[in-house]
N, CA, C and O of each residue as an XYZ file, in Angstrom:
424
protein
N     133.648     24.977     25.618
C     135.056     26.516     25.429
C     136.223     26.948     25.092
O     136.932     27.952     25.146
N     136.197     25.392     24.559
C     137.664     25.426     24.031
C     137.703     26.621     22.784
O     138.620     27.421     22.598
N     135.970     26.454     21.700
C     135.890     26.935     20.519
C     135.616     28.026     20.894
O     136.219     28.767     20.117
N     134.839     28.897     21.922
C     135.180     30.180     22.458
C     135.772     30.285     23.242
O     135.488     30.325     24.439
N     136.725     30.353     22.730
C     138.190     30.944     23.446
C     139.433     31.238     22.450
O     140.401     31.998     22.469
N     138.692     29.809     21.173
C     139.202     30.555     19.752
C     138.845     31.498     19.149
O     139.481     32.032     18.240
N     137.675     31.866     19.610
C     136.914     33.039     18.392
C     137.233     34.742     18.751
O     136.807     35.752     18.190
N     138.227     34.565     20.005
C     138.575     35.748     20.786
C     140.378     35.295     21.013
O     140.753     34.195     21.420
N     141.123     36.243     20.699
C     142.801     36.794     20.486
C     142.626     35.989     22.498
O     141.937     36.155     23.505
N     143.323     35.471     22.202
C     143.924     34.357     23.994
C     144.177     35.996     25.465
O     144.078     35.824     26.679
N     144.568     37.702     24.606
C     144.806     38.048     25.704
C     143.748     38.704     25.987
O     143.886     39.367     27.015
N     142.250     38.837     25.256
C     140.969     39.041     25.774
C     140.608     38.249     26.174
O     140.458     37.084     25.804
N     140.294     39.085     27.496
C     139.907     37.381     29.054
C     138.308     37.404     28.729
O     137.696     38.461     28.574
N     137.925     36.584     28.674
C     136.418     35.776     28.612
C     136.058     35.585     29.651
O     136.651     34.887     30.474
N     134.831     36.268     29.855
C     134.050     35.712     31.074
C     132.494     35.183     30.972
O     131.461     35.808     30.734
N     132.751     33.650     31.273
C     131.259     32.841     31.206
C     130.881     33.047     32.420
O     131.461     33.363     33.459
N     129.391     32.729     32.009
C     128.156     32.798     33.207
C     127.936     31.140     32.878
O     127.629     30.451     31.906
N     128.305     30.933     34.369
C     127.520     29.223     34.189
C     126.642     28.826     35.276
O     126.601     29.488     36.314
N     125.920     27.757     35.095
C     124.711     27.333     36.482
C     125.511     26.572     37.450
O     126.683     26.625     37.076
N     125.386     25.828     38.624
C     125.580     25.235     39.689
C     125.937     23.853     38.874
O     125.765     22.993     39.738
N     126.223     23.382     38.028
C     125.921     22.262     37.486
C     127.286     21.322     37.755
O     128.455     21.611     37.498
N     126.884     20.413     38.205
C     128.681     19.847     38.812
C     129.740     19.773     38.235
O     130.899     19.753     38.649
N     129.217     19.722     37.045
C     130.407     19.483     36.011
C     131.089     20.812     35.821
O     132.254     20.818     35.421
N     130.324     22.180     36.130
C     130.973     23.294     35.837
C     132.161     23.580     37.185
O     133.108     24.341     36.986
N     132.014     23.024     38.263
C     132.811     22.981     38.926
C     134.054     21.918     39.322
O     134.780     21.684     40.288
N     133.860     21.486     38.122
C     135.388     19.914     38.324
C     136.463     20.965     37.957
O     136.434     22.011     37.308
N     137.513     20.217     38.686
C     138.721     20.775     38.647
C     139.592     21.031     37.528
O     140.291     22.035     37.667
N     139.749     20.313     36.333
C     139.921     20.063     35.264
C     139.110     21.386     34.564
O     139.546     21.560     33.426
N     138.144     22.281     34.895
C     137.360     23.308     34.384
C     138.298     24.525     34.402
O     138.781     25.290     33.567
N     138.339     24.329     35.940
C     138.702     25.411     36.858
C     139.984     25.717     36.095
O     140.109     26.914     35.834
N     141.049     24.859     35.639
C     142.511     25.167     35.799
C     142.588     25.077     34.334
O     143.795     25.146     34.102
N     141.842     24.938     33.007
C     141.201     25.278     32.184
C     141.004     26.349     31.818
O     141.276     26.685     30.665
N     140.599     26.980     32.500
C     139.839     28.308     32.144
C     141.155     29.325     32.891
O     141.770     30.221     32.311
N     141.363     28.821     34.476
C     142.166     30.288     34.275
C     143.573     30.089     33.430
O     144.199     31.142     33.311
N     144.095     29.094     32.910
C     145.488     28.760     32.131
C     144.991     29.694     30.761
O     145.603     30.252     29.850
N     143.649     29.557     31.104
C     143.045     30.598     28.933
C     142.731     31.639     28.922
O     142.708     32.345     27.914
N     142.360     32.036     30.238
C     141.919     33.836     30.795
C     140.745     33.645     30.259
O     140.483     34.251     29.219
N     139.835     32.815     30.814
C     138.893     32.893     31.452
C     138.388     32.534     32.681
O     138.601     31.572     33.419
N     137.431     33.831     32.776
C     137.130     33.592     33.789
C     135.041     32.672     34.178
O     134.097     32.577     33.394
N     135.108     32.400     35.068
C     134.058     31.673     35.014
C     133.305     32.201     36.516
O     133.713     32.582     37.613
N     131.912     31.969     35.831
C     131.084     33.679     36.912
C     129.853     32.374     37.240
O     129.057     32.012     36.374
N     129.898     31.789     38.642
C     128.670     31.473     38.579
C     127.319     32.044     39.046
O     127.142     32.672     40.090
N     126.589     31.802     38.319
C     124.737     32.058     39.355
C     125.120     31.796     40.683
O     126.220     31.297     40.922
N     124.324     32.084     41.566
C     123.609     31.644     42.857
C     122.466     30.177     42.851
O     121.911     29.785     41.824
N     122.362     29.786     43.679
C     122.094     28.064     43.534
C     120.452     28.912     43.891
O     120.027     29.712     44.724
N     120.024     28.306     42.929
C     118.455     28.565     43.199
C     118.144     29.752     42.006
O     116.966     29.866     41.667
N     118.920     30.430     41.511
C     118.626     31.619     40.770
C     119.106     31.379     39.025
O     120.028     31.978     38.471
N     118.126     30.262     38.341
C     118.382     30.108     37.148
C     117.477     31.874     36.469
O     117.302     32.176     35.289
N     117.255     32.341     37.174
C     116.665     33.235     36.544
C     117.689     34.299     36.081
O     117.384     34.992     35.110
N     119.161     34.530     36.841
C     119.948     35.276     36.291
C     120.715     34.767     34.873
O     121.628     35.460     34.423
N     120.260     33.403     34.123
C     121.484     33.179     33.702
C     120.189     33.298     32.021
O     119.046     32.941     31.736
N     120.961     33.782     31.584
C     120.132     34.915     30.008
C     120.134     33.040     29.448
O     118.985     32.686     29.709
N     120.673     32.157     29.012
C     120.361     31.000     28.615
C     118.983     30.798     29.131
O     118.163     30.537     28.250
N     118.578     30.849     30.222
C     117.238     30.216     30.520
C     115.545     30.524     30.544
O     114.594     30.070     31.179
N     115.730     31.539     29.500
C     114.287     32.146     28.572
C     114.490     31.430     27.268
O     113.389     31.110     26.819
N     115.436     31.071     26.522
C     115.215     29.853     25.296
C     114.794     28.167     25.762
O     113.957     27.570     25.086
N     115.206     27.744     26.513
C     114.668     26.512     27.465
C     113.595     26.361     27.384
O     113.294     25.192     27.145
N     111.986     27.713     27.566
C     111.338     27.475     27.437
C     110.244     27.263     25.963
O     109.134     26.760     26.134
N     110.617     27.620     24.813
C     110.707     27.519     24.107
C     110.895     26.047     23.358
O     110.067     25.309     22.823
N     112.127     25.946     23.518
C     112.773     24.796     23.323
C     111.834     23.671     23.554
O     111.343     23.052     22.610
N     111.516     23.334     25.083
C     110.588     22.076     25.355
C     109.360     22.836     24.671
O     109.427     22.466     23.498
N     108.483     23.537     24.767
C     106.920     24.082     23.648
C     107.584     23.571     22.512
O     106.716     22.833     22.044
N     108.533     23.490     21.791
C     108.033     23.203     19.737
C     109.428     21.953     19.903
O     110.133     21.501     19.001
N     109.451     21.763     20.839
C     110.375     20.207     20.417
C     110.085     19.501     20.979
O     109.705     18.442     20.480
N     110.107     19.727     22.505
C     109.271     18.136     23.195
C     107.838     18.227     23.548
O     107.424     17.187     23.035
N     107.393     18.474     23.783
C     106.378     18.899     23.771
C     105.009     18.117     23.277
O     104.435     18.434     22.235
N     104.703     17.404     23.863
C     103.732     15.986     22.288
C     104.612     14.837     21.815
O     104.149     13.919     21.138
N     105.824     14.900     22.163
C     106.685     13.987     21.243
C     106.819     12.920     22.121
O     106.803     12.749     23.340
N     106.995     12.063     20.819
C     107.571     10.710     21.141
C     108.522     10.549     20.298
O     108.355     10.024     19.198
N     109.911     11.099     20.840
C     111.188     10.494     19.272
C     111.609      8.742     19.220
O     110.544      8.386     19.725
N     111.932      8.168     19.120
C     111.642      6.692     19.455
C     113.490      6.279     19.453
O     114.019      5.205     19.738
N     114.257      7.837     18.936
C     115.772      7.311     19.246
C     116.124      8.758     19.295
O     115.514      9.719     18.827
N     117.680      8.684     20.228
C     118.682     10.098     20.860
C     118.728     10.826     19.717
O     118.786     12.055     19.673
N     118.699     10.014     18.702
C     118.847     10.473     17.163
C     118.331     11.275     16.861
O     118.530     12.488     16.779
N     117.453     10.503     16.626
C     116.118     11.796     16.019
C     115.717     12.639     17.325
O     114.549     12.961     17.108
N     115.954     12.965     18.108
C     115.527     13.737     19.311
C     116.811     14.809     18.727
O     116.592     15.989     18.454
N     117.755     14.353     18.638
C     119.114     15.347     18.532
C     118.961     16.254     17.150
O     119.288     17.433     17.010
N     118.516     15.584     16.415
C     117.525     16.089     15.078
C     116.382     16.810     15.083
O     115.843     17.125     14.022
N     116.148     16.971     15.643
C     114.822     17.779     16.228
C     115.270     19.446     16.548
O     114.960     20.598     16.245
N     116.158     18.712     17.324
C     116.537     20.069     18.172
C     117.671     21.091     17.447
O     117.798     22.246     17.853
N     118.451     20.579     16.380
C     119.004     20.760     15.814
C     117.595     22.226     14.740
O     117.395     23.434     14.867
N     117.094     21.280     13.947
C     115.911     21.702     13.339
C     115.310     22.270     14.319
O     114.183     21.785     14.427
N     115.410     22.661     14.699
C     114.745     23.869     15.918
C     115.405     25.213     15.800
O     115.117     26.176     15.089
N     116.324     25.040     16.640
C     117.495     25.881     16.440
C     117.737     26.546     15.090
O     117.352     27.698     14.892
N     118.201     26.027     14.410
C     118.406     26.570     12.847
C     116.607     27.240     12.407
O     116.623     28.278     11.747
N     115.657     26.853     12.646
C     114.754     27.996     12.294
C     114.248     28.357     13.334
O     113.021     28.263     13.308
N     114.843     28.897     14.652
C     114.503     29.700     15.419
C     115.680     30.710     15.540
O     115.622     31.651     16.332
N     116.756     30.486     14.728
C     117.677     31.479     14.492
C     117.359     32.271     13.155
O     117.736     33.436     13.025
N     116.675     31.625     12.197
C     116.167     32.064     11.378
C     114.825     33.170     11.701
O     114.610     34.298     11.257
N     114.288     32.577     12.371
C     112.637     33.472     13.090
C     112.794     33.541     14.148
O     112.035     32.886     14.863
N     113.931     34.422     14.821
C     113.800     34.992     16.391
C     113.560     36.304     16.808
O     114.151     36.973     17.654
N     112.316     36.658     15.875
C     111.228     37.574     15.968
C     109.900     37.379     16.103
O     109.029     38.233     16.268
N     109.754     35.795     15.997
C     108.647     34.998     15.681
C     107.574     34.968     16.657
O     107.868     34.113     17.492
N     106.417     35.536     16.941
C     105.266     35.690     17.432
C     105.629     34.325     18.717
O     105.903     34.410     19.914
N     105.558     33.789     18.302
C     105.614     32.278     19.006
C     106.802     32.025     19.886
O     107.005     31.269     20.835
N     107.378     32.746     19.367
C     108.652     32.589     20.269
C     108.538     33.453     21.232
O     108.239     33.060     22.360
N     108.719     34.561     21.010
C     108.678     36.081     22.029
C     107.412     35.440     22.952
O     107.426     35.505     24.181
N     106.366     34.842     22.219
C     105.361     34.810     23.962
C     106.330     33.859     24.968
O     106.717     34.179     26.091
N     106.730     32.073     23.948
C     107.295     31.439     25.262
C     108.770     32.274     25.803
O     109.246     32.280     26.939
N     109.107     32.725     24.981
C     110.562     33.637     26.131
C     110.119     34.228     27.003
O     110.686     33.900     28.045
N     109.089     35.242     27.208
C     108.352     36.613     27.869
C     108.156     35.769     29.067
O     108.076     36.359     30.144
N     108.033     33.992     29.041
C     107.166     33.837     30.110
C     108.603     33.353     31.656
O     108.522     33.109     32.859
N     109.266     33.407     31.053
C     110.424     33.472     31.676
C     110.855     34.968     32.038
O     110.887     35.864     31.195
N     111.238     35.169     33.614
C     111.953     36.447     33.669
C     113.504     35.894     33.585
O     114.025     34.794     33.771
N     113.917     37.018     33.264
C     115.573     37.084     33.599
C     115.795     37.937     33.288
O     115.411     38.537     32.284
N     116.905     38.393     34.560
C     117.946     39.491     35.122
C     117.994     40.627     33.363
O     118.696     41.636     33.298
């Protein structure tokens, strides 16, 4: 959140959409948001389809996790980073779009 906040002038209000993962509701998070002109918007419980990021998790699972057997967290982290770099360069790739379209988002 701090990195995101630095990208925009402090007078500009930021709206962050979050799911109901318990750390998102922590008092420190809410206090920081209030003090930094950030409004936290929580999706309803059991409504992950409202969160725009959800459509990216399917392709990540398919291309990074499916059939994998990483020997360490570091190896997994590198695979995720490599996928994200590839994905950002190939955002219109047919395989990516096919996986994204399996997830319905609002």
